PAZAPA-4460 file (N, C-alpha, C; in steps of 0.05 Angstrom, whole numbers, plus 32768, in hexadecimal, padded with zeros to 4 digits):
% residues 64
    n_x    n_y    n_z   ca_x   ca_y   ca_z    c_x    c_y    c_z   seq   type   mol
   89EF   89C6   7D07   8A03   89B5   7CFA   89F7   899C   7CEE     1      P     A
   89E3   8990   7CFC   89D7   8977   7CF2   89CC   897C   7CD6     2      F     A
   89BD   8991   7CD2   89B1   8996   7CB8   89C5   89A0   7CA4     3      C     A
   89D8   89B1   7CAC   89EC   89BC   7C9A   89FB   89A6   7C8C     4      E     A
   8A01   8990   7C9B   8A10   897A   7C8F   89FF   896A   7C7B     5      E     A
   89E5   896B   7C7C   89D4   895A   7C6C   89C3   8969   7C57     6      R     A
   89C0   8983   7C5A   89AF   8992   7C48   89B8   8991   7C2B     7      A     A
   89A5   898E   7C19   89AB   898E   7BFC   89B4   8974   7BF1     8      G     A
   89B5   895F   7C01   89BD   8945   7BF7   89A6   8932   7BF5     9      N     A
   89AA   891B   7BE9   8996   8906   7BE6   899D   88EF   7BF8    10      V     A
   8989   88E5   7C07   898D   88CF   7C1A   8977   88BB   7C16    11      Y     A
   897D   88A2   7C1C   8969   888D   7C1B   8958   888E   7C35    12      S     A
   8942   8880   7C34   8931   887E   7C4C   8941   8870   7C63    13      I     A
   8951   885C   7C5C   8961   884E   7C70   8974   8861   7C7E    14      D     A
   8981   8872   7C6E   8994   8886   7C7A   8985   8899   7C8C    15      E     A
   896E   88A2   7C83   895D   88B4   7C93   8956   88A8   7CAD    16      L     A
   894D   888F   7CAD   8945   8881   7CC5   895D   887D   7CD9    17      E     A
   8975   887A   7CCE   898D   8877   7CDF   8992   8890   7CF0    18      E     A
   8989   88A7   7CE5   898D   88C1   7CF3   897E   88C1   7D0E    19      W     A
   8969   88B2   7D10   8959   88B1   7D29   896A   88A8   7D40    20      N     A
   8980   8898   7D3B   8991   888E   7D50   89A8   88A1   7D57    21      D     A
   89AA   88B7   7D49   89BF   88CB   7D4E   89B6   88DF   7D63    22      L     A
   89C9   88EC   7D6F   89C3   8902   7D82   89D0   891C   7D77    23      D     A
   89C2   8932   7D7A   89CD   894C   7D72   89BE   8962   7D81    24      W     A
   89CA   8979   7D82   89BE   8990   7D90   89A4   8997   7D82    25      A     A
   898E   8999   7D92   8974   89A1   7D87   8962   8989   7D7F    26      G     A
   896D   8971   7D81   895D   895A   7D7A   8945   8958   7D8C    27      K     A
   892E   8952   7D81   8916   894E   7D90   8913   8930   7D96    28      I     A
   8919   8928   7DAE   8919   890C   7DB5   88FD   8900   7DB1    29      E     A
   88FD   88E8   7DA7   88E4   88D9   7DA3   88D6   88E1   7D89    30      G     A
   88E0   88F4   7D7A   88D3   88FC   7D61   88E3   88F0   7D4A    31      E     A
   88D5   88E8   7D35   88E2   88DD   7D1D   88F0   88F3   7D0E    32      D     A
   8909   88EE   7D06   8918   8902   7CF7   890A   8909   7CDC    33      V     A
   88FB   88F6   7CD1   88ED   88FC   7CB8   88D7   8911   7CBC    34      A     A
   88CE   8915   7CD4   88BB   892A   7CDB   88C8   8943   7CE5    35      T     A
   88DB   8940   7CF7   88E7   8957   7D05   8902   8960   7CF9    36      Q     A
   890E   894F   7CE7   8928   8955   7CDC   893C   895D   7CF1    37      L     A
   8947   8976   7CEF   895B   897E   7D02   8951   8984   7D1E    38      G     A
   8937   8986   7D21   892C   898A   7D3C   8927   89A8   7D42    39      G     A
   892E   89B0   7D5A   8928   89CA   7D64   8933   89E0   7D51    40      L     A
   8921   89F2   7D49   8927   8A08   7D37   892F   8A00   7D1A    41      Y     A
   892D   89E7   7D13   8933   89DE   7CF8   891D   89E8   7CE5    42      C     A
   8925   89F3   7CCE   8911   89FC   7CBA   8914   89EE   7CA0    43      R     A
   8923   89D8   7CA0   8927   89C8   7C87   890E   89B7   7C82    44      H     A
   890C   89AD   7C6A   88F6   899A   7C63   8901   8984   7C52    45      N     A
   88F3   896E   7C52   88F9   8957   7C41   88EA   8958   7C27    46      L     A
   88F7   894F   7C12   88EA   894D   7BF9   88ED   8931   7BEF    47      M     A
   88D8   8922   7BEE   88D9   8906   7BE5   88DA   8907   7BC6    48      W     A
   88ED   88F8   7BBB   88F0   88F8   7B9E   88EF   88DB   7B94    49      I     A
   88E8   88D7   7B7A   88E8   88BC   7B6F   8904   88B0   7B6E    50      P     A
   8905   8896   7B6E   891F   8888   7B6E   8930   8891   7B56    51      D     A
   8923   8894   7B3F   8932   889C   7B27   8940   88B7   7B2A    52      E     A
   8932   88CA   7B36   893D   88E4   7B3B   8953   88E2   7B50    53      M     A
   8950   88D2   7B64   8964   88CE   7B79   897E   88C3   7B6D    54      A     A
   897C   88B1   7B5A   8994   88A6   7B4D   89A4   88BC   7B40    55      E     A
   8996   88CD   7B31   89A3   88E3   7B23   89B0   88F6   7B37    56      I     A
   89A1   88FD   7B4C   89AC   890F   7B61   89C4   8903   7B6F    57      E     A
   89C3   88EA   7B75   89D9   88DC   7B82   89F2   88DC   7B71    58      L     A
   89EF   88D9   7B57   8A06   88DA   7B45   8A13   88F6   7B45    59      Q     A
   8A02   890A   7B45   8A0B   8926   7B46   8A19   892B   7B61    60      T     A
   8A0D   8922   7B76   8A17   8926   7B91   8A33   8919   7B94    61      Q     A
   8A37   8902   7B88   8A51   88F4   7B8A   8A67   8902   7B7B    62      E     A
   8A61   8911   7B66   8A75   891E   7B56   8A7C   893A   7B61    63      T     A
   8A6D   8944   7B74   8A73   895E   7B7F   8A88   895D   7B95    64      E     A
***
């Protein structure tokens, strides 16, 4: 559920870092979410994108 809610969207580094303070099933305690993402059995990956691309993606995300 943690990944399903977030997959396919654009997030800032600040938002990503806030996830470290959340608890969810499968979370690997003490590991940075930027490295482990959803934790146990998670197969998702992060894609870092330039700010300009993020702006475009965020506009699209808001209209969906």
